[in-house]
N, CA and C atoms as a LAMMPS dump frame, in Angstrom:
ITEM: TIMESTEP
0
ITEM: NUMBER OF ATOMS
201
ITEM: BOX BOUNDS ff ff ff
-5.0000000000000000e+02 5.0000000000000000e+02
-5.0000000000000000e+02 5.0000000000000000e+02
-5.0000000000000000e+02 5.0000000000000000e+02
ITEM: ATOMS id mol type element x y z
1 1 1 N 5.606 -7.655 -3.502
2 1 2 C 6.541 -6.537 -3.251
3 1 3 C 5.731 -5.181 -3.207
4 2 1 N 6.277 -4.156 -2.943
5 2 2 C 5.596 -2.964 -3.022
6 2 3 C 6.506 -1.96 -3.657
7 3 1 N 5.867 -1.098 -4.583
8 3 2 C 6.66 -0.136 -5.264
9 3 3 C 5.919 1.506 -4.954
10 4 1 N 6.802 2.176 -4.32
11 4 2 C 6.184 3.841 -3.998
12 4 3 C 6.634 4.618 -5.127
13 5 1 N 5.921 5.605 -5.501
14 5 2 C 6.263 6.21 -6.557
15 5 3 C 5.662 7.798 -6.287
16 6 1 N 6.595 8.955 -6.31
17 6 2 C 5.924 10.263 -6.416
18 6 3 C 5.383 10.568 -7.4
19 7 1 N 4.035 10.847 -7.323
20 7 2 C 3.426 11.129 -8.957
21 7 3 C 3.299 12.763 -9.154
22 8 1 N 3.62 13.258 -8.17
23 8 2 C 3.513 15.133 -8.348
24 8 3 C 2.238 15.464 -7.361
25 9 1 N 1.936 16.612 -7.166
26 9 2 C 0.775 17.09 -6.706
27 9 3 C 0.789 16.562 -4.974
28 10 1 N 1.682 16.264 -4.423
29 10 2 C 1.901 15.788 -3.156
30 10 3 C 1.022 14.516 -3.119
31 11 1 N 1.294 13.724 -4.165
32 11 2 C 0.656 12.526 -3.914
33 11 3 C 1.608 11.259 -3.989
34 12 1 N 1.444 10.185 -3.597
35 12 2 C 2.477 9.03 -3.777
36 12 3 C 1.559 7.854 -3.891
37 13 1 N 2.107 6.789 -5.071
38 13 2 C 1.268 5.895 -5.411
39 13 3 C 2.002 4.8 -5.191
40 14 1 N 1.194 3.677 -4.676
41 14 2 C 1.848 2.486 -3.973
42 14 3 C 1.255 1.408 -4.898
43 15 1 N 2.034 0.515 -5.357
44 15 2 C 1.7 -0.691 -6.118
45 15 3 C 2.029 -1.9 -5.509
46 16 1 N 1.404 -2.676 -5.405
47 16 2 C 1.295 -3.898 -4.695
48 16 3 C 1.244 -5.087 -5.371
49 17 1 N 2.342 -6.155 -5.23
50 17 2 C 1.967 -7.533 -5.837
51 17 3 C 2.468 -8.428 -5.039
52 18 1 N 1.602 -9.812 -5.034
53 18 2 C 1.769 -10.913 -4.503
54 18 3 C 1.886 -12.323 -5.375
55 19 1 N 2.486 -13.309 -4.783
56 19 2 C 2.663 -14.621 -5.544
57 19 3 C 1.347 -15.246 -5.127
58 20 1 N 0.564 -14.756 -4.334
59 20 2 C -0.67 -15.595 -3.762
60 20 3 C -0.703 -16.076 -2.306
61 21 1 N 0.273 -15.946 -1.554
62 21 2 C 0.361 -16.379 -0.471
63 21 3 C 0.098 -15.279 0.579
64 22 1 N 0.042 -13.978 0.659
65 22 2 C -0.18 -12.705 1.104
66 22 3 C -1.405 -12.024 0.398
67 23 1 N -2.408 -11.41 0.855
68 23 2 C -3.395 -10.609 0.384
69 23 3 C -3.151 -9.144 0.289
70 24 1 N -2.473 -8.927 -0.528
71 24 2 C -2.104 -7.466 -0.924
72 24 3 C -3.261 -6.392 -1.014
73 25 1 N -4.575 -6.924 -1.305
74 25 2 C -5.666 -6.121 -1.498
75 25 3 C -6.158 -5.746 -0.109
76 26 1 N -5.924 -6.51 0.939
77 26 2 C -6.374 -6.045 2.467
78 26 3 C -5.318 -4.841 2.883
79 27 1 N -4.161 -4.965 2.372
80 27 2 C -3.151 -4.119 3.264
81 27 3 C -3.505 -2.649 2.049
82 28 1 N -3.609 -2.594 1.03
83 28 2 C -3.949 -1.609 0.194
84 28 3 C -5.413 -0.875 0.32
85 29 1 N -6.388 -1.701 1.173
86 29 2 C -7.508 -0.991 1.602
87 29 3 C -7.332 -0.274 2.788
88 30 1 N -6.312 -0.765 3.623
89 30 2 C -6.14 0.045 4.669
90 30 3 C -5.511 1.483 4.656
91 31 1 N -5.058 1.566 3.255
92 31 2 C -4.521 2.843 3.042
93 31 3 C -5.636 3.52 2.044
94 32 1 N -6.741 3.089 1.926
95 32 2 C -7.591 3.728 1.119
96 32 3 C -7.743 3.361 -0.415
97 33 1 N -6.912 2.33 -0.462
98 33 2 C -6.895 1.665 -2.235
99 33 3 C -7.838 0.552 -2.108
100 34 1 N -7.168 -0.352 -3.028
101 34 2 C -8.037 -1.751 -3.341
102 34 3 C -7.44 -2.465 -4.476
103 35 1 N -8.022 -3.517 -5.055
104 35 2 C -7.437 -4.29 -6.094
105 35 3 C -7.921 -5.724 -5.83
106 36 1 N -7.054 -6.693 -6.15
107 36 2 C -7.067 -7.884 -5.92
108 36 3 C -6.041 -8.709 -5.092
109 37 1 N -6.411 -9.805 -4.557
110 37 2 C -5.665 -10.303 -3.531
111 37 3 C -4.208 -10.672 -3.9
112 38 1 N -3.74 -10.512 -5.316
113 38 2 C -2.331 -10.695 -5.868
114 38 3 C -1.874 -9.376 -6.619
115 39 1 N -2.662 -8.493 -6.779
116 39 2 C -2.348 -7.11 -7.394
117 39 3 C -3.487 -5.928 -6.819
118 40 1 N -2.833 -5.008 -6.281
119 40 2 C -3.605 -3.909 -5.542
120 40 3 C -2.8 -2.577 -5.717
121 41 1 N -3.345 -1.34 -5.448
122 41 2 C -2.633 -0.395 -5.243
123 41 3 C -3.452 0.77 -4.373
124 42 1 N -2.799 1.813 -4.155
125 42 2 C -3.393 2.858 -3.121
126 42 3 C -2.468 4.285 -3.631
127 43 1 N -3.39 5.412 -3.463
128 43 2 C -2.526 6.626 -4.062
129 43 3 C -2.861 7.315 -2.677
130 44 1 N -1.688 7.731 -1.893
131 44 2 C -1.759 8.69 -0.652
132 44 3 C -1.802 10.098 -1.158
133 45 1 N -2.527 10.913 -0.74
134 45 2 C -2.511 12.346 -1.296
135 45 3 C -2.097 13.15 0.021
136 46 1 N -1.438 14.148 -0.288
137 46 2 C -0.979 15.079 0.966
138 46 3 C 0.415 14.478 1.426
139 47 1 N 1.17 13.93 0.992
140 47 2 C 2.269 12.96 1.293
141 47 3 C 3.55 12.934 0.547
142 48 1 N 4.47 12.656 1.267
143 48 2 C 5.891 12.445 0.375
144 48 3 C 6.246 11.209 0.801
145 49 1 N 6.947 10.502 0.153
146 49 2 C 7.77 9.081 0.304
147 49 3 C 7.698 8.724 1.319
148 50 1 N 8.555 9.295 2.223
149 50 2 C 9.023 8.804 3.729
150 50 3 C 7.509 8.661 4.415
151 51 1 N 6.698 9.678 4.262
152 51 2 C 5.491 9.32 5.028
153 51 3 C 4.858 8.352 4.873
154 52 1 N 4.646 8.08 3.224
155 52 2 C 3.819 7.11 2.506
156 52 3 C 4.339 5.801 2.866
157 53 1 N 5.507 5.646 3.086
158 53 2 C 6.189 4.227 3.69
159 53 3 C 6.036 4.082 4.957
160 54 1 N 5.874 5.089 5.656
161 54 2 C 5.685 4.914 7.016
162 54 3 C 4.078 4.145 7.233
163 55 1 N 3.6 4.598 6.605
164 55 2 C 1.941 4.347 6.445
165 55 3 C 1.812 3.012 5.926
166 56 1 N 2.69 2.734 5.136
167 56 2 C 2.507 1.324 4.401
168 56 3 C 3.087 0.276 5.403
169 57 1 N 4.227 0.455 6.051
170 57 2 C 4.727 -0.164 7.133
171 57 3 C 4.114 -0.685 7.984
172 58 1 N 3.177 0.446 8.648
173 58 2 C 1.963 0.22 9.529
174 58 3 C 0.728 -0.731 9.239
175 59 1 N 0.545 -0.57 7.787
176 59 2 C -0.701 -1.185 7.232
177 59 3 C -0.236 -2.798 7.264
178 60 1 N 0.917 -2.871 6.877
179 60 2 C 1.613 -4.258 6.871
180 60 3 C 1.644 -4.891 8.114
181 61 1 N 2.26 -4.326 9.133
182 61 2 C 1.949 -4.794 10.382
183 61 3 C 0.473 -5.06 11.016
184 62 1 N -0.305 -4.201 10.635
185 62 2 C -1.811 -4.336 10.925
186 62 3 C -2.32 -5.674 10.286
187 63 1 N -1.855 -5.833 9.092
188 63 2 C -2.381 -7.242 8.303
189 63 3 C -1.738 -8.348 9.154
190 64 1 N -0.482 -8.367 9.333
191 64 2 C -0.003 -9.697 10.137
192 64 3 C -0.678 -9.634 11.491
193 65 1 N -0.864 -8.767 12.127
194 65 2 C -1.681 -8.809 13.494
195 65 3 C -2.864 -9.39 13.398
196 66 1 N -3.67 -8.924 12.313
197 66 2 C -4.813 -9.679 12.316
198 66 3 C -4.955 -10.905 11.709
199 67 1 N -3.833 -11.216 11.089
200 67 2 C -3.796 -12.591 10.48
201 67 3 C -3.995 -13.661 11.296
């Protein structure tokens, strides 16, 4: 699962969780974040929710293309 939150100062935080089948750390690293294979996060600066969502969808697509 992915949760996007606008935290102010034109920054969106993305929290990612997995039950173990998908490595969300790799997806968040693509966005400049990091974490663990089942729990990871990223902060997108100078962004809004819609732009960050588009970036996340692209990162997810890239993850599956590389898999």
